[in-house]
C-alpha positions in Angstrom: -39.1 -71.8 -10.0 -41.3 -72.8 -12.9 -42.1 -76.0 -14.7 -40.0 -74.8 -17.7 -36.9 -75.1 -15.4 -37.6 -78.8 -14.9 -38.2 -79.4 -18.6 -35.0 -77.6 -19.6 -33.0 -80.0 -17.4 -35.1 -83.1 -18.1 -35.0 -83.0 -21.9 -37.9 -83.5 -24.3 -38.2 -87.3 -24.8 -41.9 -88.3 -24.8 -43.5 -91.7 -25.0 -47.0 -91.9 -26.3 -49.7 -94.4 -27.1 -53.1 -94.2 -28.8 -56.2 -95.1 -27.0 -56.9 -98.0 -29.3 -53.6 -99.8 -28.7 -53.7 -102.9 -26.6 -52.9 -102.3 -22.9 -50.4 -105.2 -23.1 -48.4 -103.2 -25.7 -48.4 -100.1 -23.6 -47.2 -102.2 -20.6 -44.4 -103.6 -22.7 -43.3 -100.0 -23.7 -43.4 -98.9 -20.1 -41.3 -101.9 -19.0 -38.9 -101.6 -21.9 -38.3 -97.8 -21.4 -38.4 -98.1 -17.6 -41.1 -95.4 -17.3 -44.1 -95.0 -15.1 -46.4 -93.3 -17.6 -47.4 -92.9 -21.2 -49.3 -89.9 -22.7 -52.3 -91.0 -24.6 -52.7 -89.0 -27.9 -55.3 -89.2 -30.5 -55.2 -87.1 -33.7 -52.5 -84.9 -32.2 -54.5 -84.1 -29.0 -53.9 -85.3 -25.4 -56.8 -87.5 -24.5 -55.4 -89.2 -21.4 -52.6 -90.5 -19.3 -51.7 -94.1 -18.6 -49.7 -94.7 -15.5 -48.8 -97.8 -13.6 -51.7 -97.0 -11.2 -54.3 -97.3 -14.1 -52.5 -100.5 -15.3 -52.7 -102.1 -11.9 -56.4 -101.1 -11.5 -57.2 -102.6 -14.9 -55.4 -105.8 -14.1 -57.2 -106.2 -10.8 -60.6 -105.4 -12.5 -59.8 -108.2 -15.0 -59.0 -110.9 -12.5 -55.2 -110.5 -12.8 -55.1 -110.4 -16.6 -54.4 -107.7 -19.2 -56.2 -109.7 -21.8 -57.5 -107.8 -24.8 -58.0 -104.6 -22.9 -57.4 -101.4 -24.8 -55.6 -98.4 -23.4 -58.8 -96.4 -23.7 -60.6 -98.5 -21.0 -57.7 -98.2 -18.6 -56.4 -94.6 -19.0 -57.2 -91.5 -17.0 -59.3 -89.5 -19.5 -59.1 -86.3 -17.4 -55.5 -86.0 -16.5 -54.2 -83.1 -14.4 -52.1 -80.7 -16.6 -50.0 -77.6 -16.2 -48.2 -75.1 -18.4 -44.4 -74.5 -18.5 -45.1 -71.2 -16.7 -46.8 -72.9 -13.7 -45.0 -72.3 -10.5 -43.5 -75.4 -8.8 -45.3 -74.7 -5.5 -48.6 -74.8 -7.4 -47.6 -78.0 -9.2 -46.7 -79.6 -5.9 -50.1 -78.6 -4.4 -52.0 -79.9 -7.5 -50.1 -83.2 -7.5 -50.6 -83.8 -3.8 -54.3 -82.9 -3.9 -55.0 -85.3 -6.8 -52.4 -87.9 -5.8 -50.9 -87.5 -9.2 -47.5 -88.8 -9.9 -47.2 -87.6 -13.5 -48.4 -84.4 -15.1 -48.5 -83.5 -18.8 -47.2 -80.0 -19.5 -49.3 -78.2 -22.2 -48.9 -75.1 -24.2 -52.5 -74.6 -25.4 -53.2 -77.9 -27.2 -49.5 -78.8 -27.7 -47.8 -81.3 -25.4 -44.5 -79.9 -24.2 -43.5 -82.7 -21.9 -44.4 -84.7 -18.8 -43.1 -84.0 -15.3 -43.2 -86.5 -12.4 -43.5 -86.0 -8.7 -39.8 -87.2 -8.6 -38.8 -84.4 -11.0 -40.6 -81.8 -8.8 -39.0 -83.2 -5.6 -35.6 -83.3 -7.1 -35.9 -79.7 -8.3 -36.9 -78.6 -4.9 -34.1 -80.4 -3.2 -31.5 -79.1 -5.7 -32.8 -75.6 -5.2 -32.6 -75.9 -1.4 -29.1 -77.4 -1.6 -28.0 -74.4 -3.8 -29.5 -72.0 -1.3 -27.8 -73.8 1.6 -24.4 -73.6 -0.2 -24.8 -69.9 -0.8 -25.8 -69.2 2.8 -22.9 -71.2 4.1 -20.5 -69.3 1.8 -22.1 -66.0 2.9 -21.7 -66.9 6.6 -18.1 -68.1 6.1 -17.2 -64.8 4.4 -19.0 -62.7 7.0 -16.9 -59.5 7.5 -15.4 -59.1 11.0 -17.1 -56.5 13.1 -15.0 -53.7 14.6 -14.7 -53.9 18.4 -17.0 -51.4 20.0 -15.0 -48.5 21.3 -14.8 -47.9 25.0 -15.9 -44.4 25.7 
């Protein structure tokens, strides 16, 4: 299974911010849209990811306040990325190694979407459920064997 399989099911809605937007505005968007990440774009290029993890770290760093902090100072400016052709097993390994919950999907310099660890886990569970269903149907329809002849 590939990342493209997840994007096909997930759809193509993307939420972005620029690095010079106030962090408070980005937090408002995340809360309003009930999302855990925003892609940070500048001049059409991916320049970072802002997730709830970076927001919390920024708030802690600023004594519990968002204040006038800009997205640029809170974002991850080297986010983990993949392509739509990346195999899901590789994505799982990458996300686990970096403790990443969100991963932008890129086609060269073009942002194709964002997948979450939840999306990956759901795809794996759905695939396993399908395989289990197929195996159970196969076993249920197993042809009866002929009795061995007594010679």
